[in-house]
N, C-alpha and C positions, 0 to 999 in steps of 0.2 A: 766266324766274324764277331759273334756276340762276345766271345772271350777277350777280344782285342779292344773293346770299347773302354774298359777301365784304364788300360795302358795309354790309350789315345788321350783320354781326359787328363791323366796324370802328366803327360808330356806337354799338353797345352798350358796347364797350370804352371809347370816349371818354366816354360818359355816366357810366360807373362811375368813371373817373379824375376827371372833373369833380366828381362828388358827393363823392369822397374829399377832394379839395382844398378844397372848400367847408367840409366838416366840420372839417378841420384848422385852417382860418382861424377858424371860430367857436368850436370846443372846445379847440383846441390839439392838438399832435401826439400826446402820450401819451393824452389822453382819446379822441381819434379812434381810436387803435390799440386801446384797451380796448373801445370800442364795437363795432368790427368783429370783435374776438375773441369778444365775448359773442354777437354775432349768429351767428357761425360755429358756436360751441358749441351754441347753441340749435337751429340747424338739424340739427347732427349728433345731438343728443340725440333730436330728433323722429324722425330716420331710424332710429336704433337702437330706439327705442320701437316704431316701426312694424314693424321686423323681428321683435322679440320677440313682438309681437301676432300677426304672421303665423304664427310657429312655434306659438304657443299655439292658434291656430285649427286649424292642421293637426293638432296633437296631439289636440284634442278630436274631430276627425273620425276620426283613427286609432283612438281608443278606441271610438267608436261602430262603426266597421267591424269591429274585432276582436270585438265582441259578436255580429256576424253570422256569425262563422266556423262555429259548429256547424250552422247552417242551410245555409250555403254548401257545407259538406263533402258534404252529401247530393247536391248537384248536380255534384260534381267527377267527372271520369272516373276509373274504377277501374283499379288495376294488374291486369294479367293474371296470375293465379297459375300459369298454364300456360306462360308465356312463358320464353324463354331469352334472357338479357340479356348483352350482349356488351361486354367491356372492350377486346378486341383482335380485329381481323378474323381469322376462322377458317374454313378450308375443311374440313368434316367428311369429304370424300372423301379428304383427305390423312391423316386420323387412322386408323392401322392397329392401334393397341394401346389397349385400354381396361382401366384398373385400377380395382378396387373395394375399399373397406373393408367390413368386415362389420357392425359395430355402427352402427346408425342410417343405414346405407346400403342394404345388402342386407337386413338384418334390421329388421323393423318391430316396435316394442314398443308395448304399450298404455300408457296413462297410469298404470296401476297399478304399472308397473315403478319409476317414480320414488319412489313411496311405499314400495315394498318395499325398494329400495336404501337409502332414508333410515332405515327401521326396522332393517335389518340393520347399518347403520353405527352406529346408536345402541347396539345390543346389543354390538357389537364394542368400542366405546369403553369401555363400562361393565364388561364382563366380562373383557376381555383387557387393556385399558390402565388399568383402575381409575378411570375417570372417575366423578363423583358419580352416584348413583342417580337424581337429579332429571332427568338428561339423558333418561331413558326417557319422560318426560312430554312432550317436545317433539313437535310434529306438523309434517309436511311441508306447506309452503305453496306450491302451484304458481304462485301469482301473484307470488312474490317475485323469482326470478331471470329474466334474459334471456340469450340467447346473446351471445357476444362479450365476456363478462366475463373478468377475470383473478383467480386466487386466489393470494395471497402465502403460500407455504408456511412462510416464516420468521416472519412477523408476524401471520398469520391473518386478513388483511383481504381482503375481496372488493371488487374495483376495477372501475370503468369508466374506460377511458382514451380520450383523444381522438386525433386524427390524428397529433399530435406526441409521443405517449407521455406526456402529462401527465394526472394524476388529475383527473377531473371534481370540482368543488367539492362537489357533492351526490351523488357517486357512489362513496363509500367507506363500507363497512359492516364492523363487527367483530361477527360474529354477526348479530343483527337490529338492532343499534344503529348508527344513522348516526354516522359520525365527523365532528366539526366541522372546519372549515378550519384552525383553529389547531392542533388535534390532528394533522391530516395533516402539517403542517409539523414538529411535534415528532417524529413517527414517521419521516418520510422525508427531513427536511431541507428539502425543497421539494416542490412538486406534481409536478415532472418526475421520472420514473423513469429513473435512470441505468442504464448497461449492466450494472454489477455487481448492482444490485437486480433487473434484468429477468431474470437467470438463475434467480431464485427464484420466478418467476411461472409459473403453469400456465394455459394458455388453455382456456376453455370454449367450444369452437368447433363441436361436432357440430351439423350443420344438415340432413342429408338422411335420407330414409327412403323405401323403396318400399312401395306397397301390395302385399299378398301376391299378388293375382291378376295383377299387371302384371309382376312380376319374371321369370317364365319366358318371357313373350312378348318382353320386351326383350332378354334374354340370347340367346334363339333367333334373334331378328332380327339381332343382331350377328354371331353365328356363321355364319348363312346368307350374310352379306355378306363372309365371309372375314376378319373381324377377329380379332385375338389378344386373349385375355382373361386377366387374372390377378387373384388375390385376395391382398391384403396386409393383415393384421390384427394387432393387438397381443394379441388373445385367444388362449388355448390351443386346440389342435385339438379336444379333446373337447367344448368349449363350442360351437365353430363347427360341428362336425359335427352335433350335435343340432339346432341351428337350421336348418341347410341341408337336413337330411333332412326336417324338417317343412315347409320352404318348397317344396322341389322334388320329393323322392322320394315323400313321403306324399300329395302331390296327384295322383300318377299321371302327371305331365308327363314325368318322367325315370324310366325303369325301371331304368337302370343307376345307378352312383354319381354323385352330384352333382359329384364332382371331375372327371369326364370333360369337363364343359363348359368348364373352365378349363385354360389351357395351363400355368399355374404357380399353385401354392397355397403361400403363406408365412404361417405363424402365429408368434406371439410375436416380432413384428418389432421391437418396442421403438422405435416411432416416438415422437418425431421424430428420435431419435438415429440411426435407420436411414439417414437422408438424408446424414449427415455423418461417420459412423464408418467403420471398415474391418473390422467384425466379419465373420468367415467364416460361410457358410451351413452348417447341419447337416442331414443327412438324418434325418427322423423316422420311426421304425418304428411304424406304427399298431397292429399286433398286440401288440407287446411294450411299447409306451409308453416307448421309449428313443430316445436320440440316438446316431447314429454319428459318429465323429470323423474319418472319412476326408474328404478334400477333395471338395467338390462342384464338378464341372467341367461338368455339364450338368443341366438340369431335365427329368426324365422324366415322361411323361404319367401322371396318376393318383396321383402321389406327393406327399408333403407335406414341406416344408422349414421349418426354424426359424431365427430370428435373421437374420444376413446384413446387407448394406448396399447402398445404391443403386449404388455403384461396381461391386461384384461382380455385381450384378443386370444391369447394362447390359453388362458384359463377357461374361457367360454367354449372355444372350439375343440380344445384338447389336441390341437395340432402343435407339433414342436419338432426340433432337431432338423436333420438333413432332409426331412420330408419337404418341409416348406423350402577418301584421301586424307581427310581430316586426321584420321588416326595415324597415318604415316607421318604427318607433320608433328603430331604429339610425340611419336617415338623418336624422331630426330631431335626434338627439344630435349628429351631425356638423355640422349647420347651426348648432346652438346654440353649439358650441365655437368656431365662427368669429366669432360675434357677442359672446360673453361678455366678452372682454377690453375691449370698448368700452362696456359698459353698467354700470348700477348693481349693486353687489355683492349687495345683498339681493334685488333682483328676479331676478338671474341664478341665485342659489343656490336660490331658491324654485322656479323652473321646472325647474332641474336635478334637484332632489329628486323632483319630480313625474314627470319623464321616467324617472328610474332606478327609481322605485317601480313605474311601469307596465311597464317592461321586465322587472323581476323577476316581476311578476304574469303577464305574457305567457308567460315561460319556464315558470312552474309549470303554467299551463293546458295548454301544448303538451306538456310531458313527461307529464302525467297522461293525455293522450290515448293514450299508448302503455303506459307502466308507471309506477306511482306512485313506485317506488323508484329505478329507473335510467333511465327515459325511453325514447327510441327506440333500437333496436339499431344502426342505421346512422348515427345522428347524435349529436353532442354537444349539450349544452344551448345552446351558443353558436350552433348552426346549422351548425357545421363537421362534417366527417366524423369518425366515431369510429375507434378503433384497429381495430375489426372491419372497417369499410369499407376501411381502408388495406390490410389483409391480403387482402381480396377483390380490390382493385385490383392489388395487387402479385403475387399468386400465381395468380389465376384469369383465363384468357382469356375464359371464359364462366361464368355461374352461373345457377342456376334453383332453384325451390322443392323439386323432387324429380326424380331422374334419369329417371323414366319420361316426363317431358315431352319427352324426345328422341324418343319414339315418334311425336310429332306432326310431326316434321321428317324429311325424307329424309336418309339417311346420306351423301348427296352434296351436302347443302345448303351454301351459302356464308353464313356469319353475319357481319354487318357492324356496326360501331360506329355508333350513332345520331349524327347530325350536331349535335343540339341538347341534349347532356347538360348538366344543371345541376350535379348532385352525383354521382348514380350512374345508370346506364342504366335502372333500374326505376322511378325517381321520375317520377311523372306530372307533366305540365306544367299548372300551374294558371293559368287566365286571370284577370288582375287584375279583370276586370269582375264576378267573383263577389263581390267584397268592396266594391264601390262602393255608396255610399248611393243608395237608390232615390228 
């Protein structure tokens, strides 16, 4: 049979030539050419129409599947809140130094603190900075902010940025008012935050806290393993001392001073400038509440130090180195743009509008699953990583919901990066079968 194929192809070609010659004799050369052109155009139009219809059928199926997402979510595997998620391979047995912040890391605050801070800020603005009395009527809304936002000190905007440092189109607020895309361009010139503008942004990144009963256990475990511990906080010593006494000494776990468990205690560190400046350390006299201006050449046990910088810290301690459905719609849009140049303009624009409307609808539904104002913490509305995700990737070898999760792992554990990361290590893998039509 294989040997007959060339003969069959040859006969078909000869038949086509014979038919074309006959048409030319009957209709004339020009008429025959027009006839063949019309036939070719008709076949092309039929093919394009068929492709458009296929896209529309897939589109309708995608919309139905998207409607099944809420039910499918209940069947999805859940993220482990006690997991330690790995960006870079890490051997805990090689980590000899552990550093801690105080606020939202060692110290656990109740939800009432946010309201208290908000109320005190209102009073300060009105009484000290002479803001209108009407500001006192504002009430704190815990559902409004998410972690990973940026506050523009110069322009007063609260921003959510994506992986590339661009403002999310629906992620810019001035007070509680959403700023339109056109207004964003007026304020910033473009959606992208330049280096000069970035210097005026403050990151809202606090993410960790210990439960009070786990903190002594975790610190004791590290000390028993011979690890070095230090406390580095921007808060003044008097504030930190009150909290640490409550957490450690008043519970009866530590009969002596809480400072004894740390090899170094640094307050008023002025982070993040601490990491790049060359400010000297100052010895803090606890009894007199004064600073000594003599050079600090070593960190003494039980003492407290102010200010300083990372460079001096490493020089003094000699510590360094490692010690210390939406996507379906997107795919259909891609297919559509391949077909669109070859099809009827009205038909193409109609389908394009439907696809874009559905994409916007999908985005709104998905962002509302997390936060109605700013969406997901780790993702931009486009499905790409947020700026918060970028910083986690860039600065953290590992991350977890709370530091006490390390109690579930051996201090000698080897932590490895998952082989099948899609966006971030903590994102669960969703089988496509969950969203298929039954």
